[in-house]
C-alpha positions as CSV (number, residue, x, y, z in Angstrom):
1,M,0.6,32.5,-17.0
2,G,-2.3,32.8,-14.6
3,F,-3.3,29.1,-14.9
4,F,-0.5,28.1,-12.5
5,Y,-1.8,27.6,-9.0
6,F,1.6,27.7,-7.3
7,R,4.3,30.3,-7.0
8,K,7.8,29.8,-8.5
9,E,9.3,30.0,-5.0
10,D,7.1,27.1,-3.9
11,F,8.1,25.0,-6.9
12,M,11.9,25.7,-6.4
13,A,11.5,24.8,-2.7
14,F,10.0,21.5,-3.7
15,L,12.8,21.0,-6.2
16,G,15.3,21.4,-3.4
17,S,13.4,19.0,-1.3
18,L,13.2,16.5,-4.1
19,L,17.0,16.8,-4.6
20,L,17.5,16.2,-0.9
21,I,15.2,13.1,-0.9
22,L,16.9,11.6,-4.0
23,I,20.4,12.1,-2.7
24,T,19.7,10.8,0.9
25,T,17.6,7.8,-0.2
26,T,20.3,6.7,-2.7
27,I,23.0,6.9,-0.1
28,I,20.9,5.3,2.7
29,A,19.5,2.5,0.4
30,H,23.1,1.7,-0.7
31,F,24.4,1.2,2.8
32,S,21.2,-0.5,4.0
33,T,21.6,-3.1,1.2
34,R,25.3,-3.5,2.0
35,I,24.6,-4.4,5.6
36,G,21.7,-6.8,4.7
37,I,18.7,-4.6,5.4
38,P,16.2,-4.0,2.6
39,G,16.7,-0.6,0.9
40,V,13.1,0.2,1.5
41,I,13.7,0.4,5.3
42,G,16.5,2.9,4.8
43,Q,14.2,5.1,2.6
44,L,11.4,5.0,5.2
45,L,13.9,6.0,7.9
46,V,15.1,8.9,5.7
47,G,11.5,10.3,6.1
48,I,11.7,10.1,9.8
49,L,15.2,11.6,10.0
50,L,14.5,14.5,7.7
51,G,10.9,15.1,8.7
52,P,9.1,16.7,11.6
53,A,10.0,13.8,13.9
54,L,13.7,14.7,14.1
55,L,15.6,17.2,11.9
56,N,12.5,18.9,10.4
57,W,14.2,19.7,7.1
58,L,11.2,18.4,5.2
59,Q,7.5,18.7,5.8
60,P,4.6,17.0,4.1
61,N,3.2,19.2,1.3
62,N,1.1,18.9,-1.8
63,F,4.0,18.4,-4.1
64,I,5.4,15.5,-2.0
65,H,1.9,14.0,-1.7
66,I,1.4,14.1,-5.5
67,F,4.8,12.5,-6.2
68,S,4.3,9.9,-3.5
69,E,0.8,8.9,-4.9
70,L,2.3,8.5,-8.3
71,G,5.1,6.5,-6.7
72,V,2.8,3.9,-5.1
73,I,0.7,3.7,-8.3
74,I,3.8,2.9,-10.4
75,L,5.1,0.5,-7.8
76,M,1.9,-1.5,-7.8
77,F,1.8,-1.4,-11.6
78,M,5.2,-3.0,-11.7
79,A,4.0,-5.6,-9.2
80,G,1.2,-6.5,-11.6
81,L,3.7,-6.6,-14.5
82,E,5.8,-9.1,-12.5
83,S,2.9,-11.2,-11.3
84,N,2.0,-14.6,-12.7
85,L,-1.7,-14.6,-13.6
86,A,-1.9,-18.3,-13.5
87,L,-0.4,-18.3,-9.9
88,L,-2.8,-15.6,-8.9
89,K,-5.8,-17.7,-10.1
90,K,-4.3,-20.8,-8.4
91,Y,-4.0,-19.1,-5.1
92,F,-7.2,-17.1,-5.1
93,G,-8.8,-19.4,-2.6
94,P,-5.9,-19.1,-0.1
95,S,-5.9,-15.3,-0.7
96,V,-9.5,-15.1,0.4
97,L,-8.8,-17.1,3.6
98,V,-5.7,-15.0,4.3
99,A,-7.7,-11.7,3.8
100,I,-10.7,-12.8,5.9
101,L,-8.7,-14.0,8.9
102,G,-6.2,-11.1,8.4
103,V,-9.2,-8.8,9.0
104,I,-11.0,-10.6,11.8
105,F,-7.9,-11.0,14.1
106,P,-6.7,-7.3,13.9
107,V,-10.3,-6.0,14.4
108,A,-10.8,-8.1,17.5
109,G,-7.3,-7.4,18.9
110,T,-7.2,-3.7,18.4
111,M,-10.8,-3.3,19.8
112,A,-9.6,-5.1,22.9
113,V,-6.8,-2.6,23.2
114,G,-9.2,0.3,22.8
115,E,-11.4,-1.1,25.6
116,L,-8.3,-1.4,27.8
117,F,-7.4,2.2,27.2
118,G,-10.9,3.5,27.8
119,I,-12.0,3.9,24.1
120,H,-15.5,2.8,23.7
121,G,-18.4,2.6,21.2
122,Q,-18.2,3.5,17.5
123,E,-14.7,5.1,17.9
124,N,-13.3,1.9,19.1
125,I,-15.0,-0.1,16.3
126,F,-13.6,2.3,13.8
127,I,-10.0,1.9,15.2
128,G,-10.5,-1.8,14.5
129,V,-11.5,-1.0,10.9
130,I,-8.4,1.1,10.5
131,F,-6.1,-1.7,11.5
132,A,-8.0,-4.3,9.4
133,A,-6.5,-2.6,6.3
134,T,-3.4,-3.8,4.6
135,S,-1.1,-1.9,2.3
136,V,1.3,-4.3,0.6
137,S,3.2,-1.6,-1.3
138,I,6.1,-1.9,1.2
139,S,5.9,-5.7,1.1
140,V,5.9,-5.7,-2.7
141,A,9.1,-3.7,-2.7
142,V,10.9,-6.0,-0.3
143,L,9.6,-9.2,-1.9
144,K,10.7,-7.8,-5.3
145,E,14.1,-7.0,-3.9
146,L,14.4,-10.6,-2.6
147,D,13.0,-12.1,-5.8
148,L,10.1,-13.7,-4.1
149,L,7.2,-11.8,-5.7
150,K,6.4,-14.5,-8.2
151,G,6.3,-17.4,-5.7
152,Q,3.6,-19.0,-3.7
153,A,3.7,-16.5,-0.9
154,G,4.1,-13.5,-3.1
155,S,1.1,-14.4,-5.3
156,T,-1.0,-15.1,-2.2
157,I,-0.1,-11.8,-0.7
158,L,-1.0,-9.9,-3.8
159,G,-4.3,-11.7,-4.2
160,A,-5.1,-11.2,-0.5
161,A,-4.3,-7.5,-0.7
162,V,-7.0,-7.0,-3.3
163,V,-9.6,-8.9,-1.2
164,D,-8.5,-7.1,2.0
165,D,-8.9,-3.8,0.2
166,I,-12.5,-4.6,-0.8
167,L,-13.3,-5.7,2.8
168,A,-11.8,-2.6,4.3
169,V,-13.6,-0.3,1.9
170,L,-16.9,-2.1,2.6
171,M,-16.5,-1.8,6.4
172,L,-15.5,1.9,6.0
173,S,-18.5,2.5,3.8
174,V,-20.9,0.9,6.4
175,M,-19.5,3.0,9.2
176,V,-19.5,6.3,7.4
177,S,-22.9,5.7,5.9
178,L,-24.5,4.7,9.2
179,L,-22.6,6.6,11.8
180,G,-20.5,9.3,10.2
181,T,-21.1,13.0,10.0
182,G,-19.4,15.6,8.0
183,G,-17.8,13.1,5.6
184,S,-18.6,11.9,2.2
185,Q,-21.5,9.4,2.6
186,Q,-22.4,7.1,-0.2
187,S,-24.8,4.3,-0.3
188,L,-23.2,0.9,0.6
189,G,-25.3,-0.8,-2.0
190,L,-24.2,1.7,-4.7
191,T,-20.6,1.3,-3.7
192,F,-20.8,-2.5,-4.0
193,V,-22.5,-2.2,-7.4
194,W,-19.8,0.1,-8.7
195,Q,-17.1,-2.2,-7.5
196,V,-18.7,-5.3,-9.1
197,L,-18.9,-3.3,-12.4
198,Y,-15.3,-2.3,-12.0
199,F,-14.0,-5.8,-11.7
200,V,-16.2,-6.9,-14.7
201,G,-14.6,-4.1,-16.7
202,V,-11.1,-5.2,-15.6
203,Y,-11.8,-8.7,-16.7
204,L,-12.9,-7.6,-20.1
205,L,-10.0,-5.2,-20.3
206,V,-7.4,-7.9,-19.5
207,K,-9.1,-10.5,-21.8
208,F,-9.9,-8.4,-24.9
209,V,-9.1,-4.7,-24.8
210,T,-5.4,-4.4,-23.8
211,P,-4.0,-6.5,-26.7
212,Y,-6.0,-4.2,-29.0
213,L,-4.5,-1.1,-27.3
214,V,-1.0,-2.4,-27.7
215,G,-1.7,-3.0,-31.4
216,I,-2.8,0.6,-31.7
217,A,0.4,1.8,-30.0
218,D,2.5,-0.2,-32.5
219,K,0.9,1.9,-35.3
220,L,1.7,5.2,-33.7
221,F,4.6,7.3,-34.9
222,V,5.5,8.2,-31.3
223,P,8.7,7.3,-29.3
224,Q,8.0,4.7,-26.6
225,A,4.4,4.3,-27.8
226,R,3.9,1.0,-26.0
227,T,5.2,2.5,-22.7
228,L,3.0,5.5,-23.1
229,M,-0.1,3.4,-23.7
230,A,0.8,1.3,-20.7
231,I,1.0,4.4,-18.5
232,I,-2.3,5.7,-19.8
233,L,-3.9,2.4,-19.0
234,C,-2.3,2.4,-15.5
235,F,-3.5,5.9,-14.6
236,S,-6.9,5.2,-16.1
237,L,-7.6,2.1,-14.1
238,A,-6.2,3.8,-11.0
239,Y,-8.5,6.8,-11.5
240,V,-11.6,4.6,-12.1
241,A,-10.8,2.4,-9.1
242,D,-10.8,5.5,-6.9
243,L,-14.2,6.5,-8.4
244,A,-15.5,3.0,-7.5
245,G,-14.5,3.4,-3.9
246,L,-11.4,1.2,-4.2
247,S,-7.8,2.2,-3.7
248,A,-6.1,3.5,-6.8
249,V,-3.3,1.0,-6.3
250,V,-5.8,-1.8,-7.0
251,G,-6.4,-0.3,-10.5
252,A,-2.7,0.1,-11.1
253,F,-2.0,-3.5,-10.1
254,F,-4.6,-4.8,-12.6
255,A,-3.2,-2.6,-15.3
256,G,0.1,-4.3,-14.8
257,I,-1.5,-7.7,-15.0
258,A,-3.2,-6.6,-18.3
259,I,0.1,-5.5,-19.9
260,D,1.7,-8.6,-18.6
261,Q,-0.5,-10.6,-20.9
262,T,0.7,-8.8,-24.0
263,K,3.8,-8.8,-26.2
264,A,4.7,-5.3,-24.8
265,K,5.5,-6.7,-21.3
266,T,9.3,-6.8,-21.5
267,E,9.6,-3.4,-23.2
268,V,7.2,-1.7,-20.7
269,D,8.9,-3.3,-17.7
270,H,12.3,-2.2,-18.9
271,N,11.2,1.4,-19.5
272,I,8.9,1.9,-16.4
273,Q,11.4,0.9,-13.7
274,P,13.8,3.9,-14.3
275,I,10.7,6.2,-14.1
276,G,9.5,4.6,-10.8
277,Y,12.8,4.0,-9.0
278,G,14.5,7.1,-10.4
279,I,12.0,9.7,-9.0
280,F,8.6,8.7,-7.7
281,I,9.0,5.6,-5.5
282,P,11.7,7.0,-3.2
283,V,9.4,10.0,-2.5
284,F,6.6,7.6,-1.6
285,F,8.7,5.8,1.0
286,V,10.0,9.0,2.4
287,S,6.5,10.5,2.7
288,I,5.4,7.7,5.1
289,G,8.2,8.7,7.5
290,L,7.3,12.4,7.1
291,N,3.9,11.7,8.6
292,M,5.5,10.7,11.9
293,T,5.9,13.3,14.6
294,L,6.8,13.1,18.3
295,A,4.1,15.5,19.3
296,G,2.0,14.1,22.2
297,L,4.1,10.9,22.2
298,R,4.8,11.0,25.9
299,E,1.0,11.1,26.8
300,D,0.1,8.3,24.4
301,I,3.2,6.2,24.5
302,G,1.4,3.3,26.3
303,L,-1.4,3.2,23.8
304,I,1.0,3.5,20.8
305,I,3.2,0.6,22.0
306,V,0.4,-1.8,22.9
307,L,-1.6,-0.9,19.7
308,T,1.5,-1.4,17.5
309,V,2.4,-4.7,19.0
310,V,-1.2,-6.1,19.0
311,A,-1.9,-4.8,15.4
312,T,1.3,-6.4,14.2
313,L,0.8,-9.7,15.9
314,M,-2.9,-10.0,15.0
315,K,-2.4,-9.4,11.3
316,L,0.7,-11.7,11.3
317,I,-1.2,-14.5,13.1
318,G,-4.5,-14.1,11.3
319,A,-3.0,-14.0,7.8
320,A,-0.6,-16.9,8.6
321,L,-3.4,-19.0,9.9
322,G,-5.3,-18.4,6.7
323,A,-2.3,-19.6,4.8
324,K,-2.0,-22.7,7.1
325,F,-5.7,-23.5,6.5
326,A,-4.9,-23.5,2.8
327,H,-2.2,-26.1,3.5
328,F,0.9,-23.8,3.2
329,D,3.9,-25.0,5.1
330,N,5.1,-23.0,8.2
331,R,7.7,-21.0,6.3
332,Q,5.3,-19.9,3.5
333,A,2.6,-19.2,6.0
334,Y,4.9,-16.9,8.1
335,L,6.0,-15.1,5.0
336,V,2.4,-14.5,4.0
337,G,1.6,-13.2,7.4
338,A,4.6,-10.9,7.5
339,G,3.7,-9.6,4.0
340,M,0.3,-8.5,5.2
341,V,1.4,-6.6,8.3
342,S,2.1,-3.2,6.7
343,R,-0.8,-0.8,7.0
344,G,0.8,2.1,5.0
345,E,-1.2,4.5,3.0
346,M,-4.4,2.5,3.0
347,A,-4.8,2.7,6.8
348,L,-3.8,6.4,6.8
349,I,-6.5,7.1,4.2
350,I,-9.1,5.3,6.2
351,A,-8.0,7.1,9.4
352,Q,-8.3,10.5,7.6
353,I,-11.7,9.7,6.2
354,G,-13.0,8.6,9.6
355,F,-11.5,11.7,11.2
356,E,-13.4,13.9,8.8
357,A,-16.6,12.0,9.4
358,K,-16.2,12.4,13.2
359,L,-15.7,8.7,13.7
360,L,-12.2,9.3,15.2
361,S,-11.5,12.1,17.7
362,T,-8.5,14.4,17.9
363,D,-7.6,12.7,21.2
364,Y,-6.5,9.5,19.5
365,Y,-5.8,10.6,15.9
366,S,-2.0,11.2,16.4
367,A,-1.5,8.0,18.3
368,I,-3.3,6.0,15.6
369,V,-1.2,7.5,12.8
370,T,2.0,6.8,14.8
371,A,0.9,3.1,15.3
372,I,0.1,2.8,11.6
373,I,3.6,4.1,10.6
374,L,5.3,1.8,13.1
375,T,3.6,-1.3,11.8
376,T,4.6,-0.2,8.3
377,L,8.2,0.1,9.5
378,I,8.2,-3.2,11.2
379,A,6.8,-5.2,8.2
380,P,10.0,-5.3,6.1
381,F,12.0,-6.5,9.1
382,L,9.5,-9.3,9.7
383,I,9.7,-10.4,6.0
384,K,13.5,-10.2,6.1
385,L,13.5,-12.3,9.3
386,G,11.5,-15.0,7.6
387,V,13.8,-15.1,4.6
388,S,17.1,-14.9,6.6
389,K,16.2,-18.0,8.6
390,H,15.8,-20.0,5.4
391,N,17.2,-20.1,2.0
392,A,15.2,-17.7,-0.3
393,K,15.2,-20.3,-3.1
394,S,13.2,-22.7,-1.0
395,L,10.5,-20.0,-0.6
396,K,9.9,-19.5,-4.3
């Protein structure tokens, strides 16, 4: 059995960790929901409680990383399944406005913070790029829980997230190509060409190929053939998105949209949710909390606090202004802004790439990661605040 690259002891240790994660997230999510807090927040806090920040019962490892990556891919696939393609098209213009202003404001704001704390030059610019990113995985879970994913704000947030992802990747590519050392450097022009080809392929897939794939699944003598075909499509688009320089979650999201346009939608949605929420998605939320440590917190506490506040406010204000320019009312504009605040795994990935390319020094890396996690924790509260002040039905 030499083809296994891990010891049995390592696997059993992970199995124990997985059991601990599932038990604690189930209990905490239950009580969080009972007291009116989104269950997602409880699951994030489990990671902080059990991880290096407090009890240190769990540590980030390859197993948890793999499960968490699968969790966010499945979560965004389900978001695509529950999206209304007509609404996404309708709010594409507002999504672009939200994404652009939601990038400009945080870049300017966090660079000003960097200057205030003596961070200059390319490192300060790169910090701005990090906080330009948005990861709506957390927001999707909260909006889904509140049944707001298919509304005006939800559709705009999903569309803006795709545009934001492209802008963040382009800015990252420019900096790594021109200034980075020691990282993976790829031509900006080539990256852009691959991304254009990717979206052309996605269009053709949604329009022509996916119904044909579902038809093939119907002819297979395999249990749950439609669901299996949907998962294959999801993982394929996620994999190719990563090759094109995009986030894998973009591919998963479009795979969900593709399946949404077929007769298999209801069956796949019914079958995929137990897989996601039963195992992988709780691990994803916990893994975010596991990245938080208290090491060096005292020395960088000022930078962390100011950076977190400014990054949160600038993304909220910038994205909300974009929605206002698109003639959204104040409630919808606020909800859009709140939904774009979370930086999550996208910002963590950009920070790691920049660190490897020598664009971000060890002096500030821990503080940046902590601020990213704090903005991710704050985002669900901001969404909940916007909904609690107004009847959720009026926001759909």
